[in-house]
C-alpha positions as CSV (number, residue, x, y, z in Angstrom):
1,M,-24.9,6.7,13.0
2,K,-22.0,5.0,11.2
3,D,-20.7,1.9,13.0
4,L,-17.6,2.8,14.9
5,A,-15.6,0.1,13.3
6,F,-16.0,1.5,9.8
7,R,-15.5,5.2,10.6
8,S,-12.5,6.8,9.0
9,A,-9.5,7.5,11.1
10,T,-10.2,11.2,10.8
11,E,-13.7,10.7,12.2
12,L,-12.5,8.5,15.0
13,A,-9.8,10.9,16.1
14,A,-12.4,13.6,16.3
15,A,-14.7,11.4,18.3
16,V,-12.0,10.6,20.8
17,K,-11.0,14.2,21.3
18,T,-14.6,15.3,21.8
19,K,-15.1,12.4,24.2
20,E,-17.9,10.9,22.1
21,V,-16.0,7.6,22.5
22,S,-13.0,6.6,24.6
23,S,-9.9,4.8,23.4
24,R,-10.8,1.9,25.5
25,E,-14.3,1.6,23.9
26,L,-12.6,1.7,20.4
27,L,-10.1,-0.9,21.4
28,D,-12.9,-3.2,22.8
29,T,-14.7,-2.7,19.5
30,Y,-11.8,-3.8,17.4
31,L,-10.7,-6.6,19.6
32,A,-14.2,-8.0,19.6
33,R,-14.3,-7.8,15.8
34,V,-10.9,-9.5,15.6
35,E,-12.2,-12.3,17.8
36,K,-15.3,-12.7,15.6
37,H,-14.0,-12.2,12.1
38,N,-10.2,-12.8,12.1
39,P,-10.5,-16.7,12.2
40,A,-12.0,-16.5,8.7
41,I,-9.9,-13.7,7.3
42,N,-6.5,-14.4,9.1
43,S,-5.5,-10.8,8.8
44,V,-4.2,-10.2,12.4
45,I,-1.4,-12.7,13.3
46,T,-0.1,-11.3,16.6
47,L,-2.0,-9.6,19.4
48,D,-0.7,-7.7,22.5
49,E,-4.0,-7.0,24.3
50,S,-2.5,-6.2,27.7
51,A,-0.1,-3.6,26.4
52,A,-2.8,-2.1,24.2
53,R,-5.3,-1.9,27.1
54,A,-2.7,-0.1,29.2
55,A,-2.0,2.4,26.4
56,A,-5.7,3.0,25.8
57,A,-6.2,3.7,29.5
58,E,-3.4,6.2,29.4
59,A,-4.8,7.8,26.3
60,D,-8.2,8.2,28.1
61,R,-6.5,9.7,31.2
62,M,-4.8,12.3,29.0
63,T,-8.0,13.1,27.3
64,A,-9.8,13.5,30.6
65,Q,-7.1,15.9,31.9
66,G,-7.1,18.0,28.7
67,D,-3.5,17.2,27.9
68,S,-2.2,18.0,24.4
69,L,-3.3,15.2,22.1
70,G,-1.7,13.8,19.0
71,A,-3.4,13.6,15.6
72,V,-4.4,10.0,16.1
73,H,-4.7,10.1,19.8
74,G,-6.3,6.9,21.2
75,L,-6.9,5.2,17.9
76,P,-6.2,1.4,18.1
77,I,-4.2,0.2,15.1
78,T,-2.4,-2.8,13.7
79,I,1.0,-2.7,12.0
80,K,2.1,-4.7,8.9
81,D,4.5,-7.4,10.2
82,A,7.2,-6.1,7.9
83,L,7.8,-3.1,10.2
84,E,9.6,-3.4,13.5
85,T,7.4,-2.7,16.4
86,K,8.9,-2.3,19.9
87,G,8.1,-5.0,22.3
88,M,5.9,-6.9,19.8
89,R,6.9,-9.9,17.7
90,S,7.9,-8.7,14.2
91,T,8.8,-11.4,11.7
92,G,8.7,-10.1,8.1
93,G,6.8,-13.3,7.4
94,A,9.9,-15.4,7.7
95,I,10.2,-18.3,10.0
96,E,13.8,-17.3,10.9
97,M,12.3,-14.3,12.6
98,M,9.6,-16.1,14.4
99,N,10.8,-15.0,17.9
100,H,12.1,-11.6,16.9
101,V,10.9,-8.9,19.3
102,P,12.5,-5.5,18.5
103,D,13.6,-3.2,21.2
104,Q,12.8,-0.1,19.0
105,D,10.1,1.0,16.6
106,A,10.6,1.6,12.9
107,P,10.5,5.4,12.5
108,V,7.1,5.4,11.0
109,V,5.7,3.2,13.8
110,G,7.4,5.5,16.4
111,R,5.8,8.6,14.7
112,L,2.3,7.1,14.9
113,R,2.9,6.1,18.6
114,D,4.1,9.6,19.3
115,E,0.9,10.9,17.8
116,G,-1.1,8.8,20.2
117,A,-1.8,5.6,18.2
118,V,-2.5,2.5,20.3
119,I,-0.8,-0.5,18.7
120,F,-2.6,-3.8,19.4
121,G,-1.5,-6.2,16.7
122,K,0.5,-7.2,13.6
123,T,-0.9,-8.2,10.2
124,N,0.0,-10.9,7.8
125,L,2.2,-10.8,4.7
126,P,4.2,-13.1,2.5
127,R,7.8,-14.1,3.4
128,W,10.0,-11.0,3.3
129,S,7.1,-9.1,1.6
130,G,7.9,-11.0,-1.6
131,D,4.6,-12.0,-3.2
132,G,1.4,-10.7,-4.7
133,Q,-0.5,-12.7,-2.1
134,S,-0.2,-12.8,1.7
135,Y,0.8,-16.2,3.2
136,N,3.7,-17.8,4.9
137,E,4.6,-21.0,6.7
138,M,4.1,-19.6,10.2
139,F,0.7,-17.9,9.9
140,G,-0.9,-19.4,6.8
141,V,-3.0,-17.6,4.1
142,T,-4.9,-14.3,4.5
143,N,-8.3,-14.2,2.8
144,N,-10.1,-11.4,1.1
145,P,-13.2,-10.3,3.1
146,W,-15.1,-9.7,-0.2
147,D,-14.6,-13.4,-1.1
148,L,-12.7,-15.7,1.3
149,T,-11.6,-17.9,-1.6
150,R,-9.7,-15.0,-3.1
151,T,-6.5,-13.2,-2.1
152,P,-6.4,-9.7,-0.7
153,G,-3.1,-9.3,-2.5
154,G,0.3,-8.7,-1.2
155,S,2.4,-7.9,0.3
156,S,0.3,-5.6,2.5
157,G,-2.6,-8.0,2.2
158,G,-3.2,-8.6,5.9
159,A,-3.2,-4.8,6.4
160,A,-5.7,-4.1,3.6
161,A,-8.0,-7.0,4.7
162,G,-8.0,-5.7,8.2
163,V,-8.9,-2.1,7.2
164,A,-11.6,-3.4,4.8
165,A,-13.2,-5.7,7.4
166,G,-13.2,-3.1,10.2
167,L,-10.6,-4.8,12.3
168,T,-8.4,-1.7,12.8
169,S,-8.5,2.1,12.5
170,F,-5.9,2.2,9.7
171,E,-2.6,0.6,8.6
172,I,0.7,1.5,7.1
173,G,1.9,-0.6,4.2
174,T,5.1,-1.0,2.3
175,D,5.3,-1.0,-1.5
176,I,8.3,-2.0,-3.5
177,G,6.4,-3.5,-6.4
178,G,2.8,-2.8,-5.8
179,S,2.3,-3.9,-2.2
180,V,0.1,-1.0,-1.2
181,R,-1.6,-0.4,-4.5
182,M,-2.6,-4.0,-5.3
183,P,-4.1,-4.9,-1.9
184,S,-6.1,-1.6,-1.8
185,H,-7.4,-2.4,-5.3
186,F,-8.3,-6.0,-4.3
187,T,-10.1,-5.1,-1.0
188,G,-11.7,-1.7,-1.7
189,V,-9.8,0.5,0.6
190,W,-7.9,3.7,0.1
191,G,-4.1,3.4,-0.4
192,H,-1.3,5.8,-1.0
193,K,2.3,4.9,-2.1
194,A,4.4,7.9,-1.2
195,S,7.1,9.5,-3.4
196,Y,10.3,7.6,-2.8
197,G,12.5,9.1,0.0
198,I,9.9,11.2,1.8
199,V,9.0,8.4,4.4
200,P,11.9,6.7,6.2
201,G,12.1,3.0,5.3
202,L,14.2,2.0,8.2
203,G,12.9,-0.8,10.3
204,Y,11.6,-2.7,7.2
205,L,12.3,-6.4,7.6
206,D,13.5,-7.8,4.3
207,G,16.1,-10.2,5.6
208,P,17.4,-11.6,8.9
209,H,19.6,-8.5,9.3
210,G,17.0,-6.1,7.7
211,G,15.8,-2.9,9.0
212,T,19.1,-1.0,9.1
213,V,19.0,0.6,5.6
214,D,16.4,2.1,3.2
215,A,15.6,-0.5,0.5
216,D,15.7,1.0,-3.0
217,N,12.2,1.4,-4.5
218,N,10.5,0.7,-1.2
219,L,7.9,3.3,-0.6
220,L,5.7,3.4,2.6
221,G,2.2,4.7,2.7
222,P,-1.1,4.4,4.5
223,L,-4.1,2.1,3.9
224,A,-7.3,3.6,5.2
225,R,-11.0,4.3,4.7
226,S,-11.0,7.8,3.3
227,A,-8.9,10.2,1.3
228,D,-8.8,12.5,4.3
229,D,-7.2,9.7,6.2
230,L,-4.4,9.4,3.6
231,D,-3.7,13.1,3.8
232,L,-3.6,13.1,7.6
233,L,-1.5,10.0,7.9
234,L,1.0,11.0,5.2
235,G,1.5,14.2,7.1
236,L,2.4,12.2,10.2
237,I,4.8,9.6,8.7
238,A,6.5,11.7,6.0
239,G,9.7,13.6,7.0
240,P,13.4,13.1,7.2
241,S,15.0,10.0,8.7
242,P,16.2,10.4,12.3
243,T,19.8,10.9,11.0
244,N,18.7,13.8,8.7
245,A,16.2,15.4,11.0
246,P,18.6,18.1,12.4
247,A,18.9,19.7,9.0
248,W,16.2,18.5,6.6
249,R,12.7,19.7,6.3
250,L,9.8,18.4,4.0
251,E,7.3,20.8,2.5
252,L,5.2,18.9,-0.1
253,P,3.6,21.3,-2.6
254,A,-0.1,21.9,-2.7
255,P,-2.3,20.5,-5.5
256,R,-2.0,22.5,-8.7
257,H,-5.7,22.9,-9.0
258,Q,-8.8,23.1,-6.8
259,N,-11.4,21.7,-9.2
260,L,-11.5,18.6,-11.4
261,S,-12.4,20.7,-14.4
262,D,-9.0,22.4,-14.2
263,Y,-7.0,19.2,-14.2
264,R,-5.2,18.0,-17.3
265,V,-5.6,14.2,-17.2
266,A,-3.9,11.5,-19.2
267,A,-6.0,8.4,-19.3
268,W,-4.0,5.2,-20.1
269,I,-6.4,2.6,-18.9
270,D,-5.2,-0.3,-21.1
271,D,-2.4,-1.4,-23.3
272,P,-1.9,-4.2,-25.8
273,A,1.4,-5.0,-24.1
274,C,-0.4,-5.9,-20.9
275,P,-4.2,-6.0,-21.3
276,I,-6.4,-5.9,-18.2
277,D,-9.5,-7.8,-17.1
278,A,-12.5,-6.8,-19.2
279,E,-14.7,-6.1,-16.1
280,M,-12.0,-3.9,-14.6
281,H,-11.7,-2.1,-17.9
282,A,-15.4,-1.3,-18.0
283,V,-15.2,0.4,-14.5
284,L,-12.2,2.4,-15.5
285,D,-13.8,3.5,-18.8
286,T,-16.9,4.6,-16.9
287,T,-14.7,6.6,-14.5
288,V,-12.9,8.3,-17.3
289,R,-16.3,9.1,-19.0
290,A,-17.5,10.7,-15.8
291,L,-14.4,12.9,-15.8
292,E,-15.0,13.9,-19.3
293,D,-18.6,14.8,-18.6
294,A,-17.5,16.8,-15.6
295,G,-15.4,19.0,-17.8
296,A,-11.9,17.8,-16.9
297,K,-9.3,18.1,-19.7
298,V,-8.9,14.3,-20.4
299,D,-6.7,13.0,-23.1
300,R,-7.1,9.2,-23.7
301,H,-4.1,9.1,-26.1
302,A,-1.5,11.0,-24.1
303,R,1.6,8.9,-23.2
304,P,5.0,9.7,-21.9
305,D,7.7,8.8,-24.4
306,L,8.1,5.4,-22.8
307,D,7.3,1.8,-23.8
308,L,5.2,0.0,-21.2
309,A,6.7,-3.4,-21.6
310,S,10.4,-2.5,-21.7
311,T,10.1,0.2,-18.9
312,A,8.2,-2.3,-16.7
313,K,10.9,-4.9,-17.4
314,L,13.5,-2.4,-16.2
315,G,11.4,-1.7,-13.2
316,K,11.1,-5.4,-12.3
317,Q,14.9,-5.8,-12.7
318,L,15.5,-2.9,-10.2
319,I,12.9,-4.4,-7.9
320,S,14.6,-7.8,-8.1
321,A,17.9,-6.2,-7.3
322,A,16.4,-4.4,-4.2
323,T,14.7,-7.6,-3.0
324,S,17.8,-9.9,-3.6
325,V,18.9,-8.9,0.0
326,S,16.2,-11.3,1.2
327,L,18.0,-14.3,-0.4
328,S,20.8,-16.2,1.3
329,A,24.2,-16.5,-0.5
330,D,23.4,-20.1,-1.3
331,E,20.0,-19.1,-2.9
332,V,21.7,-16.4,-5.0
333,A,24.4,-18.9,-6.1
334,E,21.6,-21.4,-7.1
335,L,19.7,-18.9,-9.1
336,S,22.9,-17.8,-10.8
337,E,23.8,-21.4,-11.7
338,K,20.3,-22.1,-13.1
339,S,20.5,-19.1,-15.4
340,R,24.1,-19.6,-16.4
341,G,25.3,-16.5,-14.6
342,H,22.6,-14.2,-15.8
343,A,20.1,-14.3,-13.0
344,V,18.5,-10.9,-12.4
345,L,18.8,-11.5,-8.6
346,A,22.6,-12.2,-9.0
347,Q,23.4,-9.1,-11.1
348,T,26.7,-7.3,-10.7
349,H,26.9,-3.8,-9.2
350,H,28.0,-2.6,-12.6
351,T,24.7,-4.0,-14.1
352,W,22.7,-2.2,-11.4
353,L,24.5,1.1,-12.0
354,E,23.7,0.8,-15.7
355,R,20.0,0.2,-14.9
356,E,20.1,3.1,-12.5
357,R,21.3,5.4,-15.2
358,R,18.4,4.2,-17.4
359,R,16.0,4.9,-14.6
360,T,17.3,8.4,-14.3
361,A,16.5,8.9,-17.9
362,V,13.0,7.5,-17.4
363,R,12.4,9.9,-14.5
364,A,13.4,12.8,-16.7
365,I,10.8,11.7,-19.3
366,W,8.2,11.7,-16.6
367,D,9.2,15.1,-15.4
368,Q,8.7,16.4,-18.9
369,F,5.3,14.6,-19.2
370,F,4.0,16.2,-16.1
371,T,4.7,19.7,-17.4
372,D,1.9,19.1,-19.9
373,Y,-0.3,16.9,-17.7
374,D,-1.2,17.0,-14.0
375,I,-2.4,13.5,-13.4
376,L,-2.0,10.1,-15.1
377,L,-4.7,7.4,-14.7
378,C,-3.6,3.8,-15.3
379,P,-4.5,0.3,-14.0
380,A,-3.5,-0.7,-10.5
381,T,-2.8,-4.2,-11.8
382,V,-4.3,-6.5,-14.5
383,V,-7.0,-8.3,-12.6
384,T,-9.4,-8.1,-9.7
385,A,-8.9,-10.3,-6.6
386,F,-8.1,-13.8,-7.9
387,P,-8.5,-17.2,-6.3
388,H,-5.6,-18.3,-4.0
389,T,-2.8,-19.7,-6.0
390,T,0.1,-20.4,-3.6
391,E,1.6,-23.4,-5.2
392,G,4.6,-23.0,-7.4
393,T,6.6,-19.8,-7.9
394,W,6.4,-16.4,-9.6
395,A,7.9,-18.1,-12.7
396,S,5.5,-21.1,-12.8
397,R,2.1,-19.6,-11.7
398,T,-0.4,-18.2,-14.2
399,L,-3.5,-16.0,-14.0
400,R,-6.7,-16.5,-15.9
401,I,-7.6,-13.2,-17.5
402,N,-10.3,-12.7,-20.2
403,G,-10.2,-16.4,-20.9
404,E,-6.5,-16.6,-21.3
405,D,-3.6,-17.8,-19.1
406,R,-1.2,-15.1,-18.4
407,P,2.1,-15.0,-16.5
408,Y,1.8,-14.4,-12.8
409,A,4.4,-11.6,-13.1
410,D,2.0,-9.5,-15.1
411,L,0.5,-8.5,-11.7
412,M,3.5,-6.2,-11.3
413,T,3.7,-4.7,-14.9
414,W,1.6,-1.6,-14.3
415,T,2.9,-1.0,-10.7
416,A,6.6,-1.6,-11.6
417,F,6.2,0.8,-14.6
418,I,5.2,3.6,-12.2
419,G,7.0,2.7,-9.0
420,M,10.4,2.4,-10.6
421,A,10.3,6.1,-11.3
422,Y,9.7,6.9,-7.6
423,L,6.3,8.6,-8.4
424,P,3.5,9.0,-5.8
425,V,0.3,7.0,-6.4
426,T,-3.2,7.1,-4.7
427,T,-5.5,4.2,-5.2
428,P,-9.1,5.1,-4.5
429,P,-12.0,2.6,-4.4
430,L,-14.0,3.0,-7.6
431,G,-16.8,0.6,-6.8
432,L,-17.4,-3.0,-7.9
433,T,-17.1,-4.9,-11.1
434,A,-20.0,-6.9,-12.5
435,A,-18.7,-9.8,-10.6
436,G,-19.0,-7.9,-7.3
437,L,-15.3,-7.4,-6.7
438,P,-13.6,-4.1,-5.8
439,T,-11.5,-2.2,-8.3
440,S,-9.3,0.8,-8.3
441,V,-6.9,2.9,-10.5
442,Q,-3.5,4.3,-10.1
443,V,-3.8,8.1,-9.7
444,V,-0.3,9.1,-10.5
445,A,1.2,12.5,-9.9
446,P,4.6,14.0,-10.5
447,Y,7.4,13.3,-8.1
448,L,6.6,14.9,-4.7
449,G,3.1,15.6,-5.9
450,D,1.6,13.4,-3.2
451,R,-1.0,15.9,-2.0
452,M,-2.2,16.4,-5.5
453,A,-2.6,12.6,-6.1
454,I,-4.6,12.3,-2.9
455,D,-6.8,15.4,-3.6
456,F,-7.6,14.4,-7.2
457,A,-8.5,10.9,-6.0
458,R,-10.8,12.4,-3.4
459,Q,-12.6,14.5,-6.0
460,L,-12.8,11.6,-8.4
461,A,-14.5,9.3,-5.8
462,E,-16.9,12.1,-5.0
463,L,-17.7,12.6,-8.7
464,T,-18.4,8.9,-9.2
465,G,-20.1,8.3,-5.9
466,T,-17.6,5.7,-4.9
467,G,-15.2,5.2,-2.0
468,Y,-14.8,2.8,0.8
469,T,-17.8,0.5,1.7
470,P,-17.6,-2.4,4.1
471,P,-17.7,-5.9,2.6
472,P,-21.3,-7.3,2.9
473,D,-20.5,-10.1,5.5
474,Y,-18.8,-7.6,7.8
475,R,-21.2,-4.7,8.0
């Protein structure tokens, strides 16, 4: 029988409802694993064991009485520390918020709690979710369970590492520039970045006064151990914000096709403008070949009428604008001075509106592209999990890829290219590179095609015999 800690959330929810296992037993399992493994990984940075034990006991009481149970009834979970969690320290990774204990949940957290989830801890992230690695001055560095000398990515790195190592049932990440997609790729778990606007972003801590507005380009989504989990969890957290709930409804369309052989797939697995790691490329090429052999309608040359470099640059500019709220007025002034008034982070509202108009044009091109194709496959980033490199800044750091030093900002090129257009993306585990590191791909669908992205990714993993597997030292 599969170890409880590594079962999917879907399997665990069924086990609780059939009384195969109790919520208290599950909580004991995860707390024991946190005690044993977290010192090395540093994924979980806040625990509330007493409140969790009380919630698990109540969940078991409800199960015993046959009360109506939620979809994740009794499942112990952690929450990324960027999301406000009622009664539990929630910092956004910033020391200014070290003692911040919200009196309400972020809507997505509240929805999971209403469905029976038992929240027992918070997971690590970079300051204000602003890095491709997960570290901050309060809680230190989070390590990748596949190789402790390497990063699990950011900003949802603590969340992904916890899911990968079997420290929690599932997680919810935030993704403004790749913060679900890169960590799932680095740690070998399933991730889904939702279409922009379908999951409320309120309660997201991106500054001392954060949590009160939806941040542009910030898409929330689940990190889990199966495609079924992604589908289940998306259904729980997606929906109108509390303000819009009286009038708005969300009905995501079903996948366009049932079988892989019916899908029209564009495979854009590398580009001279931003080449990817050769070992990653080998895995993606093998994946595309498997699709071709299975009869899918694969086109390796299909591209939207967009340039990768310039479109990704626009995406990064929009992301910088959205994340500039994390800076103090003095920091913005300093950046503006250093760049002689042209700092991306200090742009005028007029500049942002012009870039928003350009984004609207980009989105129209994607809409047209997805009339001819159902799915686009492209890299999740440029490299597999890399050694910790927390010194310096985004501007000064480099990555070693294929024997060449590359700008650290290349991490975001493929994710910004897709995310700036608000498109849904599923990142399935596709196995290991020759060096034994997990890798993934962005399964991109048209706007609001979230169900199709997840379903295609599920079938792709089944075809290739891949999917989640626990890191060797944690099985």
